[in-house]
N, C-alpha and C positions, 0 to 999 in steps of 0.2 A: 459586534459582540462575539467573542470567542466562545465556542461551545465546550461544555465539560465532556468528559469521557462518557458519562451516562447519557448526555444529550445526543452525542454522536451515535451511541448504540441504539437509542430510540429512533433517531433519524434514519440510520441505515436499515434498521428493522422495518420501518414504515415503507421504505423504498422497495425492499424485498417483497413485503406483503402486497403492495400496490402492483408490482410487476407480476406476482403470482396470480392475483385476482384478474389482472388484465388478460392473462393467458388462460383464465378459467381453469386453474389447477387447484386441487385440494392440497393441504399440507402433506398428506400421505403420498400423493402423486409426485410432488416436488421432491420429497425425501427420497423416493425410489429413483427418480431421475438423477439426483445429485449423489446417490449412494451414501446418504446419511440417515439418521433416525428422525422420525416424526417429532419427538421432543426437541431435537436439535433445531429443527425448522421453527418450532413454536418459540423456543428461547431466543433465537435470532430475531424473529419478527417482533417479539415483545421487548427487545432491548435488554434481555436478562443475561447478557454475556454469551459469548460464542467463541469457538476456536477459529483461528484464521483459516484453517483448512476447510472448515464448514462454509465460511463466507465465500471462499474461492470456488468450492464445489457447487454451491448454490448459484453463484453468478454465472458459472459456465453452463449449468443445467438450464438456466433461464436465457441463455444465449446473450448474456450481457458481459462478455469478456472486456468490453470497452470500459466498464466500471473499474476493472483491475488495471487497465492501461492508464486510466485517468489517475488512479491512486498511486501507481508506481510506473511512470513512463520509462521505457528503456532508454538509457543514456549510455553512450559510448564514452566511458571515462578511462583515460589511460593514467595510471599512477606515475609512470615515467614522465609523461607530458606535464602533469601537475608539479612534479619535482623540478623539472627544468624551468617551468614558469616562475616558481618561487626563487630559484637560484638566479635567474636573469633579472629578477626584480631587485635583488640585493647583491650587487657586484662585490667581490672580495675587496677589502680595504687594505692599504699598505700601512705599515707602521710609520708614524711620524718621525722624521729625522733619520730614518734608516737609508742606507745606500743600496741595499739589496744584496750586499756581499757579507760573508761571515768572517 
């Protein structure tokens, strides 16, 4: 079953709350460590919407950079390699009946 955006917000918020409590931190302590406001922590934990920068700051403050890596793993993508791969998959076609000379 695919989660809705609201379900993802609630799930991520619950993960943040669980990690904060596991580390025995108050929302205010986590807010100071993440350099965000206490209401931002509360909103994040309650799934009430949050900015991406808040989520990143909180994950880092909790020492959970791995959450971010899992979310967006670093991939070495070369646009030129992608272009070459598509070009080699579709070789140029010659005109039917043509001799190649003009």
